C-alpha positions in Angstrom: 0.0 0.0 0.0 1.1 3.5 -0.8 0.9 5.9 2.1 -0.7 9.2 1.3 1.2 12.3 2.5 -0.8 14.9 4.3 -0.2 18.6 3.6 2.0 20.4 6.0 0.4 22.4 8.8 1.8 25.6 7.2 0.1 24.8 3.9 -3.2 24.1 5.6 -3.0 27.4 7.6 -2.1 29.4 4.4 -5.0 27.8 2.5 -7.4 28.6 5.3 -6.1 32.2 5.5 -6.6 32.6 1.8 -10.1 31.3 2.0 -11.0 33.6 4.9 -9.6 36.6 3.0 -11.7 35.7 0.0 -14.8 35.4 2.2 -14.1 38.7 3.8 -13.8 40.4 0.4 -17.2 39.0 -0.7 -18.7 40.3 2.6 -17.2 43.7 2.1 -18.5 43.9 -1.5 -22.0 42.8 -0.4 -22.1 45.3 2.4 -21.0 48.1 0.2 -23.7 47.2 -2.3 -26.3 47.1 0.4 -25.2 50.5 1.8 -25.3 52.0 -1.7 -28.9 50.7 -2.2 -29.9 52.1 1.2 -28.4 55.5 0.3 -30.2 55.5 -3.0 -33.5 54.6 -1.4 -33.0 57.3 1.3 -32.2 59.9 -1.5 -35.4 58.9 -3.4 -37.5 59.1 -0.3 -36.1 62.5 0.5 -36.9 63.8 -3.0 -40.4 62.4 -2.9 -41.0 63.9 0.6 -39.7 67.3 -0.6 -41.9 67.2 -3.6 -44.9 66.4 -1.5 -44.1 69.3 0.8 -43.5 71.7 -2.1 -46.8 70.5 -3.7 -48.7 71.1 -0.5 -47.2 74.6 -0.1 -47.9 75.5 -3.8 -51.5 74.3 -3.5 -52.2 77.0 -0.8 -54.0 80.2 -1.8 -51.1 82.4 -0.7 -48.7 80.6 -3.0 -51.1 80.7 -5.9 -51.5 84.5 -5.4 -47.7 85.0 -5.2 -47.1 82.9 -8.3 -49.8 84.8 -10.2 -48.3 88.1 -9.1 -44.9 87.0 -10.2 -46.2 85.9 -13.6 -48.1 89.1 -14.1 -44.9 91.1 -13.3 -42.9 89.1 -15.8 -45.5 89.5 -18.5 -45.6 93.3 -17.9 -41.8 93.6 -18.4 -42.0 91.8 -21.7 
Protein backbone atom coordinates (compact mmCIF):
# COMPACT_ATOMS: atom_id res chain seq x y z
CA UNK A 1 0.00 0.00 0.00
CA UNK A 2 1.08 3.52 -0.76
CA UNK A 3 0.90 5.90 2.12
CA UNK A 4 -0.75 9.24 1.35
CA UNK A 5 1.20 12.25 2.47
CA UNK A 6 -0.80 14.93 4.28
CA UNK A 7 -0.20 18.62 3.55
CA UNK A 8 1.98 20.39 6.03
CA UNK A 9 0.45 22.42 8.82
CA UNK A 10 1.78 25.63 7.25
CA UNK A 11 0.11 24.78 3.93
CA UNK A 12 -3.23 24.14 5.63
CA UNK A 13 -2.98 27.41 7.56
CA UNK A 14 -2.06 29.35 4.41
CA UNK A 15 -5.00 27.85 2.49
CA UNK A 16 -7.39 28.62 5.33
CA UNK A 17 -6.11 32.19 5.55
CA UNK A 18 -6.57 32.64 1.80
CA UNK A 19 -10.14 31.29 2.02
CA UNK A 20 -10.95 33.63 4.92
CA UNK A 21 -9.57 36.60 2.99
CA UNK A 22 -11.75 35.73 -0.03
CA UNK A 23 -14.84 35.37 2.19
CA UNK A 24 -14.08 38.74 3.80
CA UNK A 25 -13.76 40.37 0.36
CA UNK A 26 -17.16 38.99 -0.67
CA UNK A 27 -18.73 40.26 2.56
CA UNK A 28 -17.21 43.73 2.09
CA UNK A 29 -18.52 43.89 -1.48
CA UNK A 30 -21.99 42.76 -0.41
CA UNK A 31 -22.06 45.26 2.43
CA UNK A 32 -20.96 48.10 0.16
CA UNK A 33 -23.70 47.24 -2.35
CA UNK A 34 -26.29 47.10 0.41
CA UNK A 35 -25.22 50.51 1.78
CA UNK A 36 -25.33 51.99 -1.72
CA UNK A 37 -28.88 50.70 -2.21
CA UNK A 38 -29.94 52.08 1.17
CA UNK A 39 -28.40 55.45 0.32
CA UNK A 40 -30.20 55.51 -3.03
CA UNK A 41 -33.52 54.64 -1.36
CA UNK A 42 -32.95 57.34 1.26
CA UNK A 43 -32.24 59.89 -1.48
CA UNK A 44 -35.35 58.90 -3.42
CA UNK A 45 -37.46 59.07 -0.27
CA UNK A 46 -36.06 62.55 0.50
CA UNK A 47 -36.86 63.81 -3.01
CA UNK A 48 -40.39 62.39 -2.87
CA UNK A 49 -40.96 63.91 0.57
CA UNK A 50 -39.65 67.30 -0.57
CA UNK A 51 -41.89 67.19 -3.64
CA UNK A 52 -44.92 66.42 -1.46
CA UNK A 53 -44.09 69.34 0.83
CA UNK A 54 -43.54 71.68 -2.13
CA UNK A 55 -46.78 70.52 -3.73
CA UNK A 56 -48.66 71.13 -0.50
CA UNK A 57 -47.21 74.62 -0.15
CA UNK A 58 -47.90 75.53 -3.77
CA UNK A 59 -51.50 74.33 -3.45
CA UNK A 60 -52.22 76.99 -0.80
CA UNK A 61 -54.02 80.22 -1.76
CA UNK A 62 -51.09 82.44 -0.71
CA UNK A 63 -48.68 80.58 -2.96
CA UNK A 64 -51.12 80.74 -5.86
CA UNK A 65 -51.46 84.49 -5.35
CA UNK A 66 -47.68 84.95 -5.21
CA UNK A 67 -47.12 82.87 -8.34
CA UNK A 68 -49.83 84.80 -10.18
CA UNK A 69 -48.34 88.14 -9.10
CA UNK A 70 -44.88 87.02 -10.20
CA UNK A 71 -46.19 85.86 -13.57
CA UNK A 72 -48.07 89.14 -14.12
CA UNK A 73 -44.92 91.09 -13.28
CA UNK A 74 -42.87 89.08 -15.77
CA UNK A 75 -45.51 89.53 -18.45
CA UNK A 76 -45.59 93.31 -17.88
CA UNK A 77 -41.84 93.56 -18.39
CA UNK A 78 -41.95 91.80 -21.75
